[in-house]
C-alpha positions as CSV (number, residue, x, y, z in Angstrom):
1,X,-34.6,61.8,-209.4
2,X,-31.3,60.7,-208.0
3,X,-31.2,57.5,-206.2
4,X,-29.6,57.1,-202.8
5,X,-26.3,55.9,-204.2
6,X,-25.9,58.9,-206.5
7,X,-26.6,61.3,-203.7
8,X,-24.0,59.6,-201.5
9,X,-21.5,59.8,-204.3
10,X,-22.1,63.5,-204.8
11,X,-21.8,64.2,-201.1
12,X,-18.5,62.3,-201.0
13,X,-17.3,64.2,-204.0
14,X,-18.2,67.6,-202.4
15,X,-16.6,66.5,-199.1
16,X,-13.5,65.5,-201.0
17,X,-13.3,68.8,-202.9
18,X,-13.8,70.7,-199.7
19,X,-11.1,68.7,-197.9
20,X,-8.7,69.4,-200.8
21,X,-9.4,73.1,-200.7
22,X,-8.9,73.2,-196.9
23,X,-5.7,71.3,-197.3
24,X,-4.4,73.7,-200.0
25,X,-5.4,76.7,-197.8
26,X,-3.7,75.1,-194.8
27,X,-0.5,74.6,-196.8
28,X,-0.6,78.2,-198.0
29,X,-1.1,79.4,-194.4
30,X,1.7,77.2,-193.2
31,X,4.1,78.4,-195.8
32,X,3.2,82.0,-195.0
33,X,3.6,81.4,-191.3
34,X,6.9,79.7,-191.8
35,X,8.2,82.6,-193.9
36,X,6.9,85.1,-191.4
37,X,8.4,83.2,-188.5
38,X,11.7,82.8,-190.3
39,X,11.8,86.5,-191.0
40,X,11.0,87.4,-187.4
41,X,13.8,85.0,-186.2
42,X,16.3,86.6,-188.6
43,X,15.3,90.1,-187.4
44,X,15.5,89.0,-183.7
45,X,19.0,87.6,-184.2
46,X,20.1,90.8,-186.0
47,X,18.7,92.9,-183.1
48,X,20.4,90.8,-180.5
49,X,23.7,91.1,-182.4
50,X,23.4,94.9,-182.7
51,X,22.6,95.2,-179.0
52,X,25.6,93.0,-178.0
53,X,27.9,95.1,-180.2
54,X,26.6,98.3,-178.7
55,X,27.2,96.9,-175.2
56,X,30.8,95.9,-176.1
57,X,31.4,99.3,-177.8
58,X,30.4,101.4,-174.9
59,X,31.4,99.4,-171.8
60,X,34.5,100.6,-170.0
61,X,37.7,99.0,-171.3
62,X,41.1,99.1,-169.4
63,X,43.5,101.0,-171.6
64,X,46.8,99.3,-172.3
65,X,48.6,102.5,-173.3
66,X,48.0,104.3,-170.0
67,X,50.8,103.5,-167.5
68,X,50.0,103.5,-163.8
69,X,52.7,104.6,-161.5
70,X,53.1,102.0,-158.8
71,X,55.1,102.2,-155.6
72,X,58.8,101.5,-156.0
73,X,60.6,99.6,-153.2
74,X,63.1,101.7,-151.4
75,X,66.8,100.8,-151.3
76,X,69.6,101.7,-148.9
77,X,71.4,104.8,-150.1
78,X,75.1,104.2,-150.5
79,X,76.2,106.7,-153.2
80,X,76.9,110.4,-153.0
81,X,77.7,112.9,-155.8
82,X,80.4,115.3,-154.7
83,X,80.1,117.9,-157.4
84,X,77.8,120.3,-155.6
85,X,79.1,123.7,-156.9
86,X,77.5,123.4,-160.3
87,X,74.1,121.8,-160.2
88,X,70.6,122.2,-161.6
89,X,69.5,124.2,-158.5
90,X,72.6,126.4,-158.2
91,X,72.6,127.4,-161.9
92,X,68.9,128.1,-161.7
93,X,69.5,131.4,-159.8
94,X,71.2,133.3,-162.7
95,X,68.9,131.6,-165.2
96,X,65.8,132.8,-163.3
97,X,67.2,136.4,-163.1
98,X,67.7,136.4,-166.9
99,X,64.2,134.9,-167.4
100,X,62.5,137.6,-165.3
101,X,64.5,140.3,-167.1
102,X,63.2,138.9,-170.4
103,X,59.6,138.8,-169.1
104,X,58.2,139.6,-165.7
105,X,55.7,136.6,-166.0
106,X,58.4,134.1,-167.1
107,X,57.7,130.6,-165.8
108,X,60.0,127.7,-165.8
109,X,59.1,124.9,-168.2
110,X,62.1,122.5,-168.0
111,X,65.7,122.0,-166.8
112,X,68.2,119.7,-168.4
113,X,71.8,118.7,-168.6
114,X,73.7,115.8,-170.2
115,X,77.1,114.1,-169.7
116,X,78.8,112.2,-172.6
117,X,81.2,109.4,-172.1
118,X,80.7,108.8,-168.4
119,X,83.2,106.1,-167.5
120,X,82.8,105.7,-163.7
121,X,80.7,106.6,-160.7
122,X,83.3,109.2,-159.8
123,X,82.5,111.3,-163.0
124,X,78.7,111.5,-162.3
125,X,77.6,115.1,-161.8
126,X,80.8,116.8,-163.0
127,X,80.3,120.5,-163.9
128,X,78.5,120.9,-167.2
129,X,76.3,123.4,-169.1
130,X,72.7,123.5,-167.8
131,X,69.7,124.5,-170.0
132,X,66.6,126.2,-168.7
133,X,63.4,126.8,-170.7
134,X,61.0,129.6,-169.7
135,X,57.5,130.5,-171.0
136,X,55.9,133.9,-170.9
137,X,52.1,133.9,-171.1
138,X,52.0,137.6,-172.1
139,X,54.5,137.2,-174.9
140,X,53.4,133.6,-175.7
141,X,57.0,132.7,-176.4
142,X,59.7,130.5,-175.1
143,X,63.2,131.5,-173.9
144,X,66.1,129.1,-173.7
145,X,68.8,130.0,-171.3
146,X,72.1,128.1,-171.2
147,X,74.3,128.5,-168.1
148,X,77.9,127.5,-168.3
149,X,79.8,126.2,-165.2
150,X,81.4,129.7,-164.9
151,X,77.9,131.2,-164.9
152,X,78.2,132.6,-168.4
153,X,74.7,132.9,-170.0
154,X,73.5,132.3,-173.6
155,X,69.9,133.1,-174.4
156,X,67.8,132.1,-177.4
157,X,64.2,133.4,-177.8
158,X,61.7,131.4,-180.0
159,X,60.5,133.7,-182.8
160,X,57.2,132.0,-183.3
161,X,54.5,132.3,-180.7
162,X,53.2,129.3,-178.8
163,X,49.6,128.5,-179.5
164,X,49.3,125.8,-176.8
165,X,50.9,126.9,-173.4
166,X,53.3,124.2,-172.1
167,X,52.9,122.9,-168.5
168,X,55.0,124.9,-166.1
169,X,57.0,123.8,-163.0
170,X,56.2,124.8,-159.5
171,X,59.7,125.9,-158.4
172,X,58.6,126.5,-154.8
173,X,58.5,122.8,-154.2
174,X,61.8,122.2,-155.9
175,X,63.8,120.9,-152.9
176,X,65.8,118.0,-154.3
177,X,68.9,119.0,-156.3
178,X,70.3,117.2,-159.3
179,X,73.2,115.7,-157.4
180,X,70.8,114.0,-155.0
181,X,68.8,112.7,-157.9
182,X,71.9,111.3,-159.6
183,X,72.9,109.6,-156.3
184,X,69.5,108.0,-156.2
185,X,69.9,106.8,-159.8
186,X,73.2,105.2,-158.8
187,X,71.6,103.5,-155.8
188,X,68.7,102.1,-157.8
189,X,70.9,100.4,-160.5
190,X,72.8,103.1,-162.2
191,X,76.1,102.1,-160.7
192,X,75.7,98.6,-162.0
193,X,74.8,99.9,-165.4
194,X,78.0,102.0,-165.4
195,X,80.1,98.9,-164.6
196,X,78.4,97.1,-167.6
197,X,78.5,100.0,-169.9
198,X,81.4,102.4,-169.3
199,X,81.3,105.4,-171.5
200,X,77.6,105.8,-171.5
201,X,75.6,109.0,-171.9
202,X,73.7,110.5,-168.9
203,X,70.8,112.8,-169.2
204,X,69.1,114.7,-166.3
205,X,65.7,116.5,-166.8
206,X,63.5,118.4,-164.4
207,X,60.0,118.1,-165.9
208,X,56.4,117.0,-165.6
209,X,55.1,113.6,-166.5
210,X,51.7,112.1,-167.1
211,X,49.7,110.6,-164.2
212,X,51.8,112.5,-161.6
213,X,50.9,115.9,-160.2
214,X,54.3,117.2,-159.1
215,X,57.6,118.0,-161.0
216,X,60.1,115.2,-161.1
217,X,63.8,114.6,-161.9
218,X,64.2,112.1,-164.7
219,X,67.7,110.6,-164.7
220,X,68.6,108.5,-167.7
221,X,71.6,106.4,-168.5
222,X,71.9,105.4,-172.1
223,X,74.5,103.3,-174.0
224,X,74.0,104.1,-177.6
225,X,76.1,101.2,-178.7
226,X,74.0,98.5,-177.0
227,X,70.8,100.6,-176.7
228,X,70.8,99.7,-173.0
229,X,68.8,102.3,-171.0
230,X,68.0,102.8,-167.4
231,X,65.6,105.5,-166.1
232,X,64.8,106.6,-162.5
233,X,62.1,109.2,-161.9
234,X,62.3,111.1,-158.6
235,X,59.9,113.5,-156.9
236,X,61.6,116.9,-156.6
237,X,60.0,117.8,-153.3
238,X,60.1,114.5,-151.4
239,X,63.1,112.8,-153.0
240,X,61.1,109.5,-153.4
241,X,61.4,107.3,-156.4
242,X,58.3,107.5,-158.5
243,X,59.2,105.0,-161.1
244,X,62.1,102.9,-162.6
245,X,60.0,102.0,-165.7
246,X,61.9,102.9,-168.9
247,X,58.6,102.5,-170.9
248,X,56.7,105.0,-168.8
249,X,54.3,107.2,-170.8
250,X,55.6,110.7,-170.6
């Protein structure tokens, strides 16, 4: 028979072994919990990062390439262009007749003229050749008509068909002539540019532009030697200045 001291010793031994087993089990549980918690934390961080990236990806962002047309301050008109016999509007009459003879559904796409070596304000708007482009939806072709100051016509038809129809101009609202547009260009800084850069090239276009619903006159002064450029865009119906921004997206 075991005496009392032996029994106590065995009880202590069993208790010690049980404590060690419990401690080992607790350590294993703690390691497993720590690994599990660490994994959950990493997953949660990953999920938060993904959500944040998706929010940044699809939230509205202001585009830096889209140019808004802001109001341009008005200036007192002081310049006039005296060459009113040969203008974009007067030369349009024979051009339109030729365009409609080519195709009954001919629509105006653009108008342009350029002056090379303009030395002074007095030369702005001198009689030059005017070019008109027409588009026929039925033919799906473009016709270029060049009208000389003496009303002689030269026509060139594009051989290839147009797959994407170009924007056409509403000629019913075309009230401002090229001479008025050139005078506005002079008033808004063109005259000063001519003083700085005599001999510059001047280009006038009737066309459409982005972010604006109506046709416009675009009057451009360019000095190819210095790359100095000055642009004024004018509403063809109202005669108001739409923009003087040379970097305007067209």
